[in-house]
Gaussian input, Z-matrix of N, CA and C with variables (Angstrom, degrees):
# hf/3-21g

backbone

0 1
 N
 C     1     B1
 C     2     B2     1     A1
 N     3     B3     2     A2     1     D1
 C     4     B4     3     A3     2     D2
 C     5     B5     4     A4     3     D3
 N     6     B6     5     A5     4     D4
 C     7     B7     6     A6     5     D5
 C     8     B8     7     A7     6     D6
 N     9     B9     8     A8     7     D7
 C    10    B10     9     A9     8     D8
 C    11    B11    10    A10     9     D9
 N    12    B12    11    A11    10    D10
 C    13    B13    12    A12    11    D11
 C    14    B14    13    A13    12    D12
 N    15    B15    14    A14    13    D13
 C    16    B16    15    A15    14    D14
 C    17    B17    16    A16    15    D15
 N    18    B18    17    A17    16    D16
 C    19    B19    18    A18    17    D17
 C    20    B20    19    A19    18    D18
 N    21    B21    20    A20    19    D19
 C    22    B22    21    A21    20    D20
 C    23    B23    22    A22    21    D21
 N    24    B24    23    A23    22    D22
 C    25    B25    24    A24    23    D23
 C    26    B26    25    A25    24    D24
 N    27    B27    26    A26    25    D25
 C    28    B28    27    A27    26    D26
 C    29    B29    28    A28    27    D27
 N    30    B30    29    A29    28    D28
 C    31    B31    30    A30    29    D29
 C    32    B32    31    A31    30    D30
 N    33    B33    32    A32    31    D31
 C    34    B34    33    A33    32    D32
 C    35    B35    34    A34    33    D33
 N    36    B36    35    A35    34    D34
 C    37    B37    36    A36    35    D35
 C    38    B38    37    A37    36    D36
 N    39    B39    38    A38    37    D37
 C    40    B40    39    A39    38    D38
 C    41    B41    40    A40    39    D39
 N    42    B42    41    A41    40    D40
 C    43    B43    42    A42    41    D41
 C    44    B44    43    A43    42    D42
 N    45    B45    44    A44    43    D43
 C    46    B46    45    A45    44    D44
 C    47    B47    46    A46    45    D45
 N    48    B48    47    A47    46    D46
 C    49    B49    48    A48    47    D47
 C    50    B50    49    A49    48    D48
 N    51    B51    50    A50    49    D49
 C    52    B52    51    A51    50    D50
 C    53    B53    52    A52    51    D51
 N    54    B54    53    A53    52    D52
 C    55    B55    54    A54    53    D53
 C    56    B56    55    A55    54    D54
 N    57    B57    56    A56    55    D55
 C    58    B58    57    A57    56    D56
 C    59    B59    58    A58    57    D57
 N    60    B60    59    A59    58    D58
 C    61    B61    60    A60    59    D59
 C    62    B62    61    A61    60    D60
 N    63    B63    62    A62    61    D61
 C    64    B64    63    A63    62    D62
 C    65    B65    64    A64    63    D63
 N    66    B66    65    A65    64    D64
 C    67    B67    66    A66    65    D65
 C    68    B68    67    A67    66    D66
 N    69    B69    68    A68    67    D67
 C    70    B70    69    A69    68    D68
 C    71    B71    70    A70    69    D69
 N    72    B72    71    A71    70    D70
 C    73    B73    72    A72    71    D71
 C    74    B74    73    A73    72    D72
 N    75    B75    74    A74    73    D73
 C    76    B76    75    A75    74    D74
 C    77    B77    76    A76    75    D75
 N    78    B78    77    A77    76    D76
 C    79    B79    78    A78    77    D77
 C    80    B80    79    A79    78    D78
 N    81    B81    80    A80    79    D79
 C    82    B82    81    A81    80    D80
 C    83    B83    82    A82    81    D81
 N    84    B84    83    A83    82    D82
 C    85    B85    84    A84    83    D83
 C    86    B86    85    A85    84    D84
 N    87    B87    86    A86    85    D85
 C    88    B88    87    A87    86    D86
 C    89    B89    88    A88    87    D87
 N    90    B90    89    A89    88    D88
 C    91    B91    90    A90    89    D89
 C    92    B92    91    A91    90    D90
 N    93    B93    92    A92    91    D91
 C    94    B94    93    A93    92    D92
 C    95    B95    94    A94    93    D93
 N    96    B96    95    A95    94    D94
 C    97    B97    96    A96    95    D95
 C    98    B98    97    A97    96    D96
 N    99    B99    98    A98    97    D97
 C   100   B100    99    A99    98    D98
 C   101   B101   100   A100    99    D99
 N   102   B102   101   A101   100   D100
 C   103   B103   102   A102   101   D101
 C   104   B104   103   A103   102   D102
 N   105   B105   104   A104   103   D103
 C   106   B106   105   A105   104   D104
 C   107   B107   106   A106   105   D105
 N   108   B108   107   A107   106   D106
 C   109   B109   108   A108   107   D107
 C   110   B110   109   A109   108   D108
 N   111   B111   110   A110   109   D109
 C   112   B112   111   A111   110   D110
 C   113   B113   112   A112   111   D111
 N   114   B114   113   A113   112   D112
 C   115   B115   114   A114   113   D113
 C   116   B116   115   A115   114   D114
 N   117   B117   116   A116   115   D115
 C   118   B118   117   A117   116   D116
 C   119   B119   118   A118   117   D117
 N   120   B120   119   A119   118   D118
 C   121   B121   120   A120   119   D119
 C   122   B122   121   A121   120   D120
 N   123   B123   122   A122   121   D121
 C   124   B124   123   A123   122   D122
 C   125   B125   124   A124   123   D123
 N   126   B126   125   A125   124   D124
 C   127   B127   126   A126   125   D125
 C   128   B128   127   A127   126   D126
 N   129   B129   128   A128   127   D127
 C   130   B130   129   A129   128   D128
 C   131   B131   130   A130   129   D129
 N   132   B132   131   A131   130   D130
 C   133   B133   132   A132   131   D131
 C   134   B134   133   A133   132   D132
 N   135   B135   134   A134   133   D133
 C   136   B136   135   A135   134   D134
 C   137   B137   136   A136   135   D135
 N   138   B138   137   A137   136   D136
 C   139   B139   138   A138   137   D137
 C   140   B140   139   A139   138   D138
 N   141   B141   140   A140   139   D139
 C   142   B142   141   A141   140   D140
 C   143   B143   142   A142   141   D141
 N   144   B144   143   A143   142   D142
 C   145   B145   144   A144   143   D143
 C   146   B146   145   A145   144   D144
 N   147   B147   146   A146   145   D145
 C   148   B148   147   A147   146   D146
 C   149   B149   148   A148   147   D147
 N   150   B150   149   A149   148   D148
 C   151   B151   150   A150   149   D149
 C   152   B152   151   A151   150   D150
 N   153   B153   152   A152   151   D151
 C   154   B154   153   A153   152   D152
 C   155   B155   154   A154   153   D153
 N   156   B156   155   A155   154   D154
 C   157   B157   156   A156   155   D155
 C   158   B158   157   A157   156   D156
 N   159   B159   158   A158   157   D157
 C   160   B160   159   A159   158   D158
 C   161   B161   160   A160   159   D159
 N   162   B162   161   A161   160   D160
 C   163   B163   162   A162   161   D161
 C   164   B164   163   A163   162   D162
 N   165   B165   164   A164   163   D163
 C   166   B166   165   A165   164   D164
 C   167   B167   166   A166   165   D165
 N   168   B168   167   A167   166   D166
 C   169   B169   168   A168   167   D167
 C   170   B170   169   A169   168   D168
 N   171   B171   170   A170   169   D169
 C   172   B172   171   A171   170   D170
 C   173   B173   172   A172   171   D171
 N   174   B174   173   A173   172   D172
 C   175   B175   174   A174   173   D173
 C   176   B176   175   A175   174   D174
 N   177   B177   176   A176   175   D175
 C   178   B178   177   A177   176   D176
 C   179   B179   178   A178   177   D177
 N   180   B180   179   A179   178   D178
 C   181   B181   180   A180   179   D179
 C   182   B182   181   A181   180   D180
 N   183   B183   182   A182   181   D181
 C   184   B184   183   A183   182   D182
 C   185   B185   184   A184   183   D183
 N   186   B186   185   A185   184   D184
 C   187   B187   186   A186   185   D185
 C   188   B188   187   A187   186   D186
 N   189   B189   188   A188   187   D187
 C   190   B190   189   A189   188   D188
 C   191   B191   190   A190   189   D189
 N   192   B192   191   A191   190   D190
 C   193   B193   192   A192   191   D191
 C   194   B194   193   A193   192   D192
 N   195   B195   194   A194   193   D193
 C   196   B196   195   A195   194   D194
 C   197   B197   196   A196   195   D195
 N   198   B198   197   A197   196   D196
 C   199   B199   198   A198   197   D197
 C   200   B200   199   A199   198   D198
 N   201   B201   200   A200   199   D199
 C   202   B202   201   A201   200   D200
 C   203   B203   202   A202   201   D201
 N   204   B204   203   A203   202   D202
 C   205   B205   204   A204   203   D203
 C   206   B206   205   A205   204   D204
 N   207   B207   206   A206   205   D205
 C   208   B208   207   A207   206   D206
 C   209   B209   208   A208   207   D207
 N   210   B210   209   A209   208   D208
 C   211   B211   210   A210   209   D209
 C   212   B212   211   A211   210   D210
 N   213   B213   212   A212   211   D211
 C   214   B214   213   A213   212   D212
 C   215   B215   214   A214   213   D213
 N   216   B216   215   A215   214   D214
 C   217   B217   216   A216   215   D215
 C   218   B218   217   A217   216   D216
 N   219   B219   218   A218   217   D217
 C   220   B220   219   A219   218   D218
 C   221   B221   220   A220   219   D219
 N   222   B222   221   A221   220   D220
 C   223   B223   222   A222   221   D221
 C   224   B224   223   A223   222   D222
 N   225   B225   224   A224   223   D223
 C   226   B226   225   A225   224   D224
 C   227   B227   226   A226   225   D225
 N   228   B228   227   A227   226   D226
 C   229   B229   228   A228   227   D227
 C   230   B230   229   A229   228   D228
 N   231   B231   230   A230   229   D229
 C   232   B232   231   A231   230   D230
 C   233   B233   232   A232   231   D231
 N   234   B234   233   A233   232   D232
 C   235   B235   234   A234   233   D233
 C   236   B236   235   A235   234   D234
 N   237   B237   236   A236   235   D235
 C   238   B238   237   A237   236   D236
 C   239   B239   238   A238   237   D237
 N   240   B240   239   A239   238   D238
 C   241   B241   240   A240   239   D239
 C   242   B242   241   A241   240   D240
 N   243   B243   242   A242   241   D241
 C   244   B244   243   A243   242   D242
 C   245   B245   244   A244   243   D243
 N   246   B246   245   A245   244   D244
 C   247   B247   246   A246   245   D245
 C   248   B248   247   A247   246   D246
 N   249   B249   248   A248   247   D247
 C   250   B250   249   A249   248   D248
 C   251   B251   250   A250   249   D249

   B1=1.3882
   B2=1.5805
   B3=1.2792
   B4=1.4103
   B5=1.5033
   B6=1.3750
   B7=1.4082
   B8=1.4020
   B9=1.3763
   B10=1.2890
   B11=1.5104
   B12=1.3334
   B13=1.4994
   B14=1.4523
   B15=1.3332
   B16=1.3973
   B17=1.5693
   B18=1.1833
   B19=1.6406
   B20=1.5642
   B21=1.3760
   B22=1.4938
   B23=1.4530
   B24=1.3337
   B25=1.5500
   B26=1.4639
   B27=1.4630
   B28=1.5686
   B29=1.5324
   B30=1.3562
   B31=1.5307
   B32=1.5061
   B33=1.4125
   B34=1.3923
   B35=1.6586
   B36=1.4063
   B37=1.3499
   B38=1.4481
   B39=1.3365
   B40=1.5096
   B41=1.4669
   B42=1.4324
   B43=1.4692
   B44=1.5343
   B45=1.3185
   B46=1.5458
   B47=1.4423
   B48=1.2721
   B49=1.4741
   B50=1.5944
   B51=1.4900
   B52=1.3693
   B53=1.4991
   B54=1.3724
   B55=1.4110
   B56=1.4913
   B57=1.3334
   B58=1.4872
   B59=1.4746
   B60=1.3292
   B61=1.5994
   B62=1.4761
   B63=1.3484
   B64=1.6181
   B65=1.5169
   B66=1.1564
   B67=1.4632
   B68=1.5113
   B69=1.3496
   B70=1.4560
   B71=1.4453
   B72=1.3787
   B73=1.3401
   B74=1.4753
   B75=1.2209
   B76=1.5028
   B77=1.4906
   B78=1.2672
   B79=1.4964
   B80=1.5541
   B81=1.2726
   B82=1.5647
   B83=1.5162
   B84=1.3387
   B85=1.5425
   B86=1.6485
   B87=1.3604
   B88=1.4894
   B89=1.6260
   B90=1.2850
   B91=1.4088
   B92=1.4923
   B93=1.3385
   B94=1.4762
   B95=1.4807
   B96=1.3309
   B97=1.4346
   B98=1.4827
   B99=1.2823
   B100=1.4142
   B101=1.5343
   B102=1.2100
   B103=1.6336
   B104=1.6066
   B105=1.3154
   B106=1.3818
   B107=1.5190
   B108=1.3607
   B109=1.4638
   B110=1.4146
   B111=1.3444
   B112=1.5091
   B113=1.6064
   B114=1.4126
   B115=1.5932
   B116=1.4639
   B117=1.3500
   B118=1.4357
   B119=1.4916
   B120=1.2305
   B121=1.6249
   B122=1.5291
   B123=1.2307
   B124=1.4750
   B125=1.6776
   B126=1.3378
   B127=1.4515
   B128=1.4556
   B129=1.4154
   B130=1.5170
   B131=1.6289
   B132=1.2686
   B133=1.4707
   B134=1.5187
   B135=1.2850
   B136=1.4955
   B137=1.5504
   B138=1.3095
   B139=1.4415
   B140=1.4592
   B141=1.3338
   B142=1.5570
   B143=1.6516
   B144=1.2521
   B145=1.2966
   B146=1.4788
   B147=1.4377
   B148=1.4734
   B149=1.6364
   B150=1.3682
   B151=1.5554
   B152=1.5403
   B153=1.3086
   B154=1.4448
   B155=1.5560
   B156=1.3374
   B157=1.4808
   B158=1.5881
   B159=1.3630
   B160=1.4493
   B161=1.5105
   B162=1.3410
   B163=1.4490
   B164=1.5409
   B165=1.2929
   B166=1.4693
   B167=1.4441
   B168=1.3517
   B169=1.5104
   B170=1.5911
   B171=1.2710
   B172=1.4190
   B173=1.5058
   B174=1.4295
   B175=1.4541
   B176=1.4871
   B177=1.3650
   B178=1.4357
   B179=1.4210
   B180=1.3643
   B181=1.4401
   B182=1.4532
   B183=1.4339
   B184=1.3536
   B185=1.4519
   B186=1.3699
   B187=1.5505
   B188=1.5641
   B189=1.2564
   B190=1.4806
   B191=1.3857
   B192=1.3655
   B193=1.4778
   B194=1.4130
   B195=1.3824
   B196=1.4177
   B197=1.5854
   B198=1.3139
   B199=1.4217
   B200=1.5124
   B201=1.3219
   B202=1.5221
   B203=1.5675
   B204=1.2999
   B205=1.3467
   B206=1.4661
   B207=1.4938
   B208=1.3217
   B209=1.4127
   B210=1.3947
   B211=1.4018
   B212=1.4333
   B213=1.3790
   B214=1.4060
   B215=1.6075
   B216=1.2167
   B217=1.3903
   B218=1.4486
   B219=1.4925
   B220=1.5562
   B221=1.3834
   B222=1.3065
   B223=1.5042
   B224=1.5017
   B225=1.4730
   B226=1.4078
   B227=1.3999
   B228=1.3822
   B229=1.4751
   B230=1.4893
   B231=1.4356
   B232=1.5135
   B233=1.4489
   B234=1.3601
   B235=1.4834
   B236=1.4374
   B237=1.3868
   B238=1.3073
   B239=1.5622
   B240=1.3496
   B241=1.4268
   B242=1.5891
   B243=1.2610
   B244=1.5484
   B245=1.4290
   B246=1.2565
   B247=1.5261
   B248=1.4539
   B249=1.3064
   B250=1.4477
   B251=1.5376
   A1=107.12
   A2=121.92
   A3=122.20
   A4=112.08
   A5=121.12
   A6=125.58
   A7=114.57
   A8=115.99
   A9=124.80
   A10=115.81
   A11=115.90
   A12=120.34
   A13=109.82
   A14=122.41
   A15=128.24
   A16=106.68
   A17=112.95
   A18=118.11
   A19=106.86
   A20=116.39
   A21=123.40
   A22=106.08
   A23=119.94
   A24=122.29
   A25=118.43
   A26=112.15
   A27=115.50
   A28=109.37
   A29=117.81
   A30=118.93
   A31=117.44
   A32=111.26
   A33=115.84
   A34=108.33
   A35=119.04
   A36=118.68
   A37=110.60
   A38=119.51
   A39=123.70
   A40=110.62
   A41=111.49
   A42=116.54
   A43=104.76
   A44=109.91
   A45=113.99
   A46=116.05
   A47=121.15
   A48=121.01
   A49=107.16
   A50=116.08
   A51=115.54
   A52=108.45
   A53=114.81
   A54=117.37
   A55=106.58
   A56=112.44
   A57=122.97
   A58=111.66
   A59=112.00
   A60=116.24
   A61=112.69
   A62=112.04
   A63=117.63
   A64=100.44
   A65=116.93
   A66=127.40
   A67=113.40
   A68=118.80
   A69=121.04
   A70=119.28
   A71=116.24
   A72=124.20
   A73=116.04
   A74=122.07
   A75=128.70
   A76=107.27
   A77=116.29
   A78=124.57
   A79=110.35
   A80=110.96
   A81=118.16
   A82=105.68
   A83=112.22
   A84=126.71
   A85=102.16
   A86=116.25
   A87=115.74
   A88=100.23
   A89=113.04
   A90=121.49
   A91=108.87
   A92=115.38
   A93=119.18
   A94=108.84
   A95=117.80
   A96=122.19
   A97=116.75
   A98=124.48
   A99=124.09
   A100=117.17
   A101=112.85
   A102=110.65
   A103=110.51
   A104=119.69
   A105=122.41
   A106=119.75
   A107=112.90
   A108=122.02
   A109=122.59
   A110=116.35
   A111=125.14
   A112=107.34
   A113=109.55
   A114=111.97
   A115=105.71
   A116=112.30
   A117=122.10
   A118=109.55
   A119=120.26
   A120=122.28
   A121=106.60
   A122=116.44
   A123=113.98
   A124=112.69
   A125=115.88
   A126=119.53
   A127=109.72
   A128=119.72
   A129=116.38
   A130=108.84
   A131=113.23
   A132=119.54
   A133=114.92
   A134=119.26
   A135=126.04
   A136=106.23
   A137=125.81
   A138=123.45
   A139=114.45
   A140=112.26
   A141=118.70
   A142=107.17
   A143=122.47
   A144=129.06
   A145=119.39
   A146=106.70
   A147=116.93
   A148=115.64
   A149=109.65
   A150=113.25
   A151=110.54
   A152=120.91
   A153=123.80
   A154=103.08
   A155=118.41
   A156=119.62
   A157=118.16
   A158=106.79
   A159=108.84
   A160=116.47
   A161=118.72
   A162=126.83
   A163=110.28
   A164=122.54
   A165=121.82
   A166=113.48
   A167=110.89
   A168=119.67
   A169=107.30
   A170=119.13
   A171=120.20
   A172=119.04
   A173=118.44
   A174=125.66
   A175=117.57
   A176=114.01
   A177=123.57
   A178=115.87
   A179=125.47
   A180=123.62
   A181=107.55
   A182=121.15
   A183=122.82
   A184=115.19
   A185=120.05
   A186=124.16
   A187=106.55
   A188=116.67
   A189=127.92
   A190=111.47
   A191=117.59
   A192=125.48
   A193=112.34
   A194=117.29
   A195=126.97
   A196=110.22
   A197=108.86
   A198=110.95
   A199=108.46
   A200=118.01
   A201=123.29
   A202=117.53
   A203=117.71
   A204=128.39
   A205=107.40
   A206=120.02
   A207=118.85
   A208=120.25
   A209=120.70
   A210=128.79
   A211=117.11
   A212=114.11
   A213=125.05
   A214=119.03
   A215=119.21
   A216=119.51
   A217=107.40
   A218=117.33
   A219=122.64
   A220=102.91
   A221=112.50
   A222=129.08
   A223=108.26
   A224=118.12
   A225=121.42
   A226=107.49
   A227=114.78
   A228=130.44
   A229=108.44
   A230=107.63
   A231=110.76
   A232=108.60
   A233=114.34
   A234=122.38
   A235=109.15
   A236=117.86
   A237=118.82
   A238=109.43
   A239=117.44
   A240=122.19
   A241=108.90
   A242=117.26
   A243=117.00
   A244=116.22
   A245=118.04
   A246=119.99
   A247=107.51
   A248=126.22
   A249=120.39
   A250=111.18
   D1=-28.18
   D2=178.04
   D3=-67.66
   D4=-22.53
   D5=175.67
   D6=-73.01
   D7=-40.48
   D8=173.64
   D9=-59.32
   D10=-45.68
   D11=175.82
   D12=-60.20
   D13=-46.11
   D14=-178.50
   D15=-57.38
   D16=-53.26
   D17=-173.69
   D18=-59.09
   D19=-44.22
   D20=-176.76
   D21=-63.32
   D22=-46.78
   D23=175.10
   D24=-54.67
   D25=-23.22
   D26=179.11
   D27=-98.13
   D28=9.47
   D29=177.06
   D30=91.37
   D31=10.13
   D32=-179.51
   D33=-89.63
   D34=145.17
   D35=173.45
   D36=-98.43
   D37=117.69
   D38=-172.43
   D39=-87.96
   D40=120.58
   D41=-178.96
   D42=-96.44
   D43=-178.12
   D44=-177.29
   D45=-87.42
   D46=65.33
   D47=179.45
   D48=-130.89
   D49=131.26
   D50=178.05
   D51=-155.82
   D52=158.00
   D53=-179.75
   D54=-93.09
   D55=135.63
   D56=-179.13
   D57=-130.91
   D58=161.78
   D59=172.51
   D60=-116.39
   D61=133.48
   D62=-178.34
   D63=-121.79
   D64=139.26
   D65=176.56
   D66=-52.68
   D67=-45.36
   D68=176.47
   D69=-83.45
   D70=-30.67
   D71=-174.51
   D72=-100.06
   D73=-20.80
   D74=-179.00
   D75=85.36
   D76=-146.82
   D77=179.65
   D78=-81.09
   D79=116.81
   D80=179.39
   D81=-128.40
   D82=167.88
   D83=176.81
   D84=-96.89
   D85=132.50
   D86=174.94
   D87=-116.81
   D88=135.36
   D89=174.38
   D90=-116.36
   D91=128.15
   D92=-178.43
   D93=-115.57
   D94=124.16
   D95=-178.54
   D96=-139.49
   D97=154.29
   D98=174.26
   D99=-60.51
   D100=142.42
   D101=-171.38
   D102=-58.68
   D103=-36.70
   D104=174.04
   D105=-52.58
   D106=-32.85
   D107=170.72
   D108=-73.16
   D109=-19.40
   D110=-172.77
   D111=-80.84
   D112=112.44
   D113=179.00
   D114=-98.10
   D115=119.89
   D116=179.69
   D117=-71.92
   D118=-29.15
   D119=174.21
   D120=-66.32
   D121=-47.19
   D122=-179.07
   D123=-65.46
   D124=-34.29
   D125=171.77
   D126=-63.15
   D127=-40.54
   D128=-177.02
   D129=-64.74
   D130=-51.82
   D131=175.69
   D132=-44.97
   D133=-47.48
   D134=-179.37
   D135=-71.46
   D136=-25.71
   D137=167.79
   D138=-66.78
   D139=-45.59
   D140=176.30
   D141=-57.16
   D142=-49.83
   D143=175.90
   D144=-50.90
   D145=-43.21
   D146=-178.14
   D147=-80.52
   D148=-16.08
   D149=-177.03
   D150=-102.61
   D151=-12.07
   D152=-173.00
   D153=-107.21
   D154=105.67
   D155=177.08
   D156=-55.03
   D157=-32.06
   D158=177.55
   D159=-66.60
   D160=-32.34
   D161=179.85
   D162=-90.11
   D163=-6.12
   D164=179.19
   D165=-69.13
   D166=138.71
   D167=-172.68
   D168=-130.44
   D169=119.05
   D170=178.39
   D171=-58.22
   D172=-14.23
   D173=172.85
   D174=-85.07
   D175=-2.80
   D176=178.37
   D177=-99.36
   D178=118.01
   D179=-177.21
   D180=-69.70
   D181=130.99
   D182=178.41
   D183=-76.83
   D184=128.87
   D185=171.56
   D186=-75.43
   D187=146.27
   D188=-178.30
   D189=-108.50
   D190=-56.59
   D191=175.27
   D192=-162.38
   D193=165.03
   D194=173.97
   D195=-136.71
   D196=143.75
   D197=178.38
   D198=-140.44
   D199=117.79
   D200=173.30
   D201=-77.64
   D202=131.40
   D203=175.67
   D204=-109.41
   D205=-178.03
   D206=-179.56
   D207=-50.79
   D208=-46.43
   D209=-175.54
   D210=-114.79
   D211=-25.58
   D212=-173.45
   D213=-121.33
   D214=155.55
   D215=170.84
   D216=-120.03
   D217=139.61
   D218=171.76
   D219=-108.84
   D220=134.47
   D221=171.90
   D222=-115.22
   D223=120.60
   D224=168.22
   D225=-100.25
   D226=136.48
   D227=-175.18
   D228=-140.03
   D229=159.15
   D230=179.52
   D231=-66.64
   D232=147.55
   D233=-177.71
   D234=-88.52
   D235=126.40
   D236=179.74
   D237=-129.49
   D238=115.19
   D239=-168.00
   D240=-104.25
   D241=-3.71
   D242=-170.78
   D243=54.44
   D244=35.75
   D245=172.89
   D246=79.91
   D247=9.87
   D248=-174.74
   D249=-86.38

């Protein structure tokens, strides 16, 4: 939370993306968004790209799973830190 406060104090708008650790998945990125911003069609297309080796691209972050809650949706995706 301190990181968010620091970034906001410098004029950045903090969105809902964070790196987390899960016992079975390892380190992944979690994106949290309002349900009305979650696009099911976009999720479906990403699933097609992830499941078809011919269409896979190393520059596209792989989605792992999504879960809708009352007001928010959590998307877990592969964590890419670009070597940082």
